N, C-alpha and C positions, 0 to 999 in steps of 0.2 A: 243397440246391438245386444243380443242375448249373450250371457257369459258362456265360455267354452266349457265342455265337459272335462272333468278330471280323469285322466287315463292311467296315471301311475302315482301312487300315494304311499308315503311312509309315515308311520306314527310311532313315536317313542322308540325308534329303531336303535338297536344295540348290536355291536359285534365286538367280541373279546377273543383274544388269542392267548392260550395258556402255554407258556414256554416249557421246555423239558425241565424236569426237576433236577437241579444240580445236587451233588453229594452234600449231605448235612445242611441243606438249605431248602426253604420253601420255593415252590414254583412261582414265577411271576406272571402277572396278567397284564397284557397289553390292551388298553382301552382304545381300540381303533376308531370305533363309531359309538357315540354316547348320546342317546336321547334325541335323535334327529327326527324332526317333523318337516315334511315338505309335500307339495302336491303339484304334479306336472300336468298342465292342461293340454288337451288334444290339439295338435297342429302347431305348437310353439317350439322354440328352441330354448331350452332351459340349461343354463350353465352352472357348474359347480367349480369354484376356484379356491385356491389357497396354495401356500408354499409346500414344498416336498415334505412328506411325512405327516400331513394333517389328517389323512384318512380318506381323502376324496376317491382314490382308486378302489379302496375297500368298499366304500359306500356304493360305487357303481356296480361292483360285483354282487353285493347283497341285493340291490334293487332288481337285478336281472336273474337272481336265484342261481348264480354261478357258485356262490358259497351261501350257506344258510345263515340266518340271523341268530344272534344269541338271545335276543329279546325284542319286544315290540312286534310290529307287523308291516308287511308290504302288500299292497293291493293293486292288482292290475285289472282295469275295466270292472272294478267293484268286487273282484274275486281275491280272497286271501291266498297268497302264494305259500304260506308256511306249511300247510298240510297237504300239498299236492303229492300225488303218487308219481312214480317214474314215467308212466305213460302220459300223465297230464303235464309233467315238466317238458317232455319232448314236444307236445302240442304247443306249449307256451313258446318254445324256441322258434317256432315258425312266425310268431307275431312280434317277438322281442329279440332283436339281434345285437351283436356286440362288435365294435371295431377296436382292435387291440392297438396298444401304443407302438410296439415294435413291429414294423411291417415284414420283417424277415423271419423272426423266430415264431411268429404265429402262422406261418405257411409251411406245410410239410414239404421239405426239399425233394422228396422222392416222388411227389405227385406233380403232374403237369398242371398248368394254370387252368386248363379246361376241366380237369378232374376235380380240382379244388373248388371251383365255382359250381360245378354240377353236383357236388356231394350233398349240399342241403336239399336239392331237388330229389335226389335218390332217397335220402333218409325220410323225407316227408311224402314220398311217392307222388310227386307232382309231375304229370305229363309222361309221355312215352320217350324212348331213347332219342329219336329224331327231334322231338319237341324240346327236350332238355338241351340238346346241342345247339339248337336254334336260339334258345333262351340265353345260353352262355355267350354266343356270338353277339347277340343284341346287347347284353350287359357290358361286354368288353368295349364295344363301340360307344356305348353311352357314357362310360367313364374315361373315354379318350384314348383307348388302346385298339389296335387293329384286331379283327377277328382271328387272324392267323396266330396271334399270341397264345391261343388256347393250346397249341402243341408244344409250347416251350416251358421251361422250368423256372422257378422263382429266382434262382441265382443269376439268371440272364438279364434281370431287370434292375433298374436303379431304385433307390429308396422311394422316390415319389411314385414310380410306376407300381412298385409292390404295394404301396398303400392304396392305390387305385384298384388293384386286384382284391385287396381286403374289403374295400367298399363294395365292389361288385359281388363278392361272396356274401356279404351281409344283406344285400338287396335281393339275392336270388330267390328266397322263399316268399317274397312279398310281405315284409314285416310292416307293422304299424308304428313301432317304436324302435329307434336305433340309438344305442348308447355308445359314444365314442370316448375311450379312455386316452386322452391326450393324443388324438389322431394325427396331429401335425408337429408334435414337439421334436420328433427325431428327424425332421426334414429341414433342408435349407430354407432360408427366408423366402426366396423367390418361388420355391415349390410350395411352401405353406400357403401362399396366397392362392395358387391354383387349386389346391385341394379344398381350401375353405370355400372358395367360390363354387366348386363342384358340389360340395355338400349342400350349399344353399340352393343351387339349381335342382338337385335331386329331391330336396325337401318339397319344393313347390310342385315338381312334376309328379311325384308319387304320393303326395299328401302325408308326409312323414311327420312324426314327432321326434325331435332330436334332444338327447341329453348329452351334453358335452362336458367332459372333465378337462381342466386346463390349469396351468399356472401362468400362462401368457395372457395378461388382461387386454393387450392390444388386439389379439385375435378375437377374444370374447366380445369386446366392444363392437367389433365389426359384424358379428353374426347372431348374438343372443337377444332374445326378447326379455328374459328375466335372468337374474344372477343370484346365486346363493354363495356367500363367502364362508368358508369353513376354516376353523382353527382348532387344532388339537382334538379332533373328533366331533366337534359341535359346530352348528351353523350359528354365526354371530350376526349376520345381516342378510336379508333377502329383499330384493327390490327390483322394479323394472330397470333394465340395463341403463337407459338414458339417465334416470334419476340417480342411480348408484354412482355413475361415473362423474356426473356433474356436481352432486353434493352428497358425499358419503356421510353416514351418521355414526359409524363405529370407528374408533381409532385404528383398528387393524385394517379396515377397508381403506382408510385415508393413507396408511403407509403403503398398501399395495398400489393404489391409484397413483401416488406420487412417484412410484418407480417406473411408470410407463414413459418411455422416451417420447419427446414431442418433436415432430418434424417442423419446427418453427424456431428459427434462430433468434427471433425477437422476443420470444417468451421468457419470462423470468418467474420463478416460483421457488419457494422454500421446500426442501425435501423433508417429509415427515419420516423421522428415523426412529427405529425401535432398537432397544439394547438387547444383547444376549441372543441365545439360541432357543429353538423350540424346546419346551420342557419335555422331560421323560414321560412318554405315554403310559408307563407302568406305574407312575406316581404323579398324576396330574395335580396342579396346585389347587388349594382350597379356594372357595369363592369364584370370582371370575378367572378363568384359565389364562386370560391374557394379562392379568394385572402385573406379573413380575416384569413385563416388558413395556407396559403402557406408560407413556409420559403424563397421562391425565388421571392416574389411579388415585383413589382416596381410600380412607379406612374401610368403608363399606365394601369396596371392591375386593378386599382381602378376605372377607368373611362370608358375604352373601353372594350366591351364584345368581346372576341376572337371567331372567327368562326371555325367550324370544317372543316378543309381543308386538302387535300392530302399533305403528307410530303416525300414520297419516291415512287419508282416504284413498291413496294411490296403490295400496297393497304393500307398502314397505313394512318390514318387520326387523327389529333390532334387539339384540341382547346386550344392553349396556345401561348401567344405572344413570349415566350422565348424558344420555342421547339427546335429551331435550335442551340441555344448557350449553353443550359444546358447539362451537362454530368451526367445523372442520373444513379443510380446503380440498376441493376436487378440481376436475378439469374445467369447470365453469368459471373458476377464478383466474385462469391462465390469461385470457384476453385483457382483464383488468390489471394484470401484473406487468404488462409491457411498458417499457419506458415511453415517454412522450414522443421522442424521435422515432422509435420503432412503430408506434401507433400511426404516426403521420405517413411513414413509408408504406405501411400496409393499406392505409386508406387510399393512397395514390394508386397502389397496385390494383385494388379492387375497382376503382374508378376506370382505370385503363382497361381492365378485363371486361367491364360492363360495356364500355364504348366499343371494344372489339367485337363483343357478342352481337351488338346491334348491327354493325356493318356486315357481319357474317351471316345474318338472317337469310334463309332461302326466299326466293321471290314467291309472291302469292300465287295460288293455283290459277293458271291461265295467263299469268303475266309473262313478260319477256325474260329470257334467260341471258344474263350478261356473261360473256366469256372473259375469264381472268387473264392477267398478263402472263 
């Protein structure tokens, strides 16, 4: 199978914010994104994860040109976004759309739902009035809302319904790339699953490329093809989702994975704990930025900054001096950590389910149909 095309790419990307200069002191610089390299392939779901304050939301806004980069470059379909003129940026918006984290504050309360979804169509001059209204009704029904919802206002809907409206608005112009900034973090757990499944269905139906920002790794494990782990403005590990969750190679990734709740009462594992809080982004530590909190740090980690470099043939990249020597625990070690009694119970359970599946098989085509009790 031929490799997929790169549709969105960042090289040495930087974003700095200069604070207002206080009296008698120098202004401080917040290093929100520092030297990020990544390449999103067409048709994949690419996730960027990390704890609050690591810079992932800022990265999402720079990738979509909602805010300009301070250094480096972003390329969409081979075209550098840094030097685009306003008219070219408007044309870009038709192909690259954004789903915001808060489904209420991102919707104008004075506009009806129909007007909100139709607005991208009007801005990009897509279709006639009747065609746009038909498109709005179609999108509403596709995201699980009735067409009659077009005449109502955002405050009349629940959080999950408002997020569906935001998704419909993002799809209105027919984009190729959709970036979601924690699109389910403000929703209840039961609603999160519905929205995640909806995004997966829409990706297949419309041929989308998804870039998802999140700090909930359980959600990302369910939907992502590849995952980039971000810490204090830098990517510290990038790998296929299955590989990253089964066997992490960076200590920070290990800590994130170990925090995922397991729906398995028989599972036993040691939690990887990190000390302290996220360092001040105005004065990031020298060397590896994770070393003040890393339980595996050595002298070199405090002085030399590790580079994000390939570690295997599967496309994994890690920024850690000890990536080759550390044996870190992931979800792949959970089954082995069960007690003997728990393993025996789970084996019996699997055998019972397998036997039940055999008895529940439908009859062969043309065979007799047995009526159940």
